[in-house]
N, C-alpha and C positions, 0 to 999 in steps of 0.2 A: 849709332845714328847716322843713316847718311849725309854728307856732307851739303847735298842739296837742302837738307831741312834745316840746316843750321845755317845758311845762307842770310846775309843781313839785309835788310828791305834797302835793296839798292834801288828801285825804281823811285822810292823816296828821298834817298840820298845821293841818285845819278846826278853829275856834275852838268849841269845846262850852261853849254858854252857861252852863251851870253853874258854869263858872268863872269868870263876872264877877258884880261885885254892881253893882245898879243901884236905882234908887229913883224910883218915879212911874208913871204908867201907861204909858208907853213900854216897861215891863220886863214886859207882861202874856205869859204863856204860852198856849201851844194849849190848850185843853180836851182832856183826855185824854193828855197827853203826859206827866203825873206830872211838871210844871215843867223839862222839857228841852229843848223847842222853842218857839221865839218862836211868839206868834201870826201866823198866816200865811194868805193870801189860800186858799190851797188847801186849808187844812184839815189838813195833813200833822200826824202826832202821833208820828211814827218818829224817833228821832235820826239812825239811818242812811240812810234814804230822805231826809231833809234835806238831809245832807252830800251825798249821790249827787247831788240834784237840784242843788245848788248848784255842785258839782265841774263837771258837765255843762256848765251854763249859764258859767260862768268859761272852759271850755273854749271855747265859741261866741264869747265877747267877746273872747277872745285870738285868736282867728281872724280876725275883723274888725278888730280894732283893730292887730294886729301884721302880718298878711298882706294882706288887703283894703285895709285904709285908713289906713295907718301914718301919724300926725299928722306933717306937716313944720314945722309952725308953732310958735310959742311956746306952750307948755302953761299952762293957766289951771286956776284952780277949778274954774272951770265944768265943764271938759273930766274933770276927776275926779268931780264930780257926775255927769255925761251919763253916765260909764261906770258908776258906781254903778246909775244909773237903769237903765240897759239889761240890766245883769245881773240884778238882783233884782227889778225893776220888775214881775213878774209875780207877786212870791212875798210880797212886803212893801209895804204900801201907804207906809212911810215911807222906799223906796229911792230913793236920791239927795238926801236932807232931810238937813240939820245934825241931830244927835242933840239932845235935849228933857232928857236925863238924864244925870246924874253915874255914873261907871264908873269902875271900879277894878280891876285883876287881882293876886291876891295879894298885897293889900296894897298894890299900887304904884297910885296915882290917877294918871289921864288928865286933859288939860284941863277942866276947868268947863265944863260946859254953857254957861253965861253968856259964858265966854271965847273960844269958838269960831270966831266970825264976827271978834274981833280976830286969832286966831292964824293964821287961815285966809288973813286977807289980808296977816300976815306972809311966811307961805310963799310966797303968788302973788309977793309983791314982791322976797323976799330967798333965793328958791331958783328958782322956775319961772321967771319973768321973766330972771333974773342969769343960769341956764344954758341953758335950752331955746329952740330945738332944740339938740342936743347933735353937731352933724354938725361943728361948728370945734374942739373941744377934744381937748386931749392927754390921755395917760392920765392923767395926775397929776391934772387937773382935773376930769375925768369921774369918776374915783375919788372923789372930794371931792365930787363934785356928788350923785353917788348917794346918798353916805353920809350926808350933810347933810340931804337931802332924805326919805330912807327915815326915818332919825332923827328928824325934825320931825314929820312925819305920823304915824309912830306915837304919838309924844306927844301930839300933838293926838285922835287918834283920833274923826276927826269924824263917821261914822256909827256905828249902834247893833250893826252886825254887820258883817264882811269887811272889817273895815280893813287887817290882814295883807295879805290877798291883793291889795287893791287897791293896796296898797304896793308889793307884789312886782311887779304890771302895769306900774306908773310905773316899776320901776326897770328894767325889761325894755325899756319904750319909750324910755328915755333911751339904753339901752347899743345898739339897734336904730337909733334918730336917728345915732348916733356910727358906726355901719357896723361894731357886731360881733354876736355873736350874744347871745341871751336869759341871761340869768344862769342856774349851775347851784346851785341852793342848798341842795344836799344836805350840804355842809359845814354848813352853818346849823342843818339839820334833825339832823344827830350831834351838834354841841355847843351845844343849846339854852340851856345855863345861860349859858356864856359869850355867847353873841350876844345875850341878853336883858340881860347885864350890861354889852354895848356900849351897847345903847338906855338904858339908865340912866345911863350915863355922859353921856350928850347932855344930861340935865338941867344939866348944869354946861358946856355948848358944848364937851365933850371928845368930839369926832369920830374921834379914832385907832384906838382898838378896832375904829369900825365902817368902817373904811377899809379894816382887814385882812380883814374877813369880804366886804367887798366885791370886793376884789383877788381872792380865793381862788374867787368865785363867777365872779368874770370868767374866771379862769384865765391871770390876771399873775402873774410873779414879780415879786416887792418890788422889785426893782434895775432891772425894764424900764419903756422910757420910750416911748411912739408919738406921735411930734409932731403938734400940729395938720395935719388936713388943707387942701390947697391949695385 
C-alpha cells in the first residue's frame, strides 16, 4: 500500500504553534499572521494554508522514504535532520537544524536548547544504533524499540516545528524495516490525553504505557509474539 495512504491524519494532529511557548528570535511569526504562523520563506500568513502545505510536503516525504528509498541501514540523527530538511527546507530557513530556543507545551518543558546536542547523541547511541535497522527484531523488541525511541525523540523535541510528525515517520520506518505496515495512529488521536501521559511517563524511563500504544498502532495483541526473522 502506498505510504501516502498510510499517512496519519496530520491535519487533525498538526502542531498549532500558538500552543507552544518559546523565547528568542527563532519564535518570530510571519507578519500579518496575527502571531499564528511562524516566519517562513513563502510569506504564508494563513494557518490553514500552512497546515495544508506541510501536510502535502509530508506526504511527499513519506512516499520518498517509505516507498521509493526505504533506508535499510542503521539510522542516525543525521538521517532525521535530513528528513526534516527535505520536508520543510523550502518553507523555513532553519529546517533540519537543531532548535536554538527553549520550548514547552501546556506547561511541560522539552529538553533545553543547550542540551539538545548531548540528548541527540544519547538518542543516536542508545536507540538508533541499538535497534536499527529493525529487520531482525522480534515483536516484543520492536515494540520496545519504537516506544522508547518515540518517547525520547518527543522529549528532546530537537526542531522548532514538526517534531511529532517526524517522530511518527521514524516509527513507521522502523516498522517497515521489520516487515510490518506503518503504524495506525487513530488510537493515539482518539486518546490524546492518555498518549501524552505515556510520553510524560518516559521522563522517569517508564516506557510501559507507550509500549501499549505502540502495540495498538501496530495491530498487535498483547500476548502475540513474532520471532525474529531468519
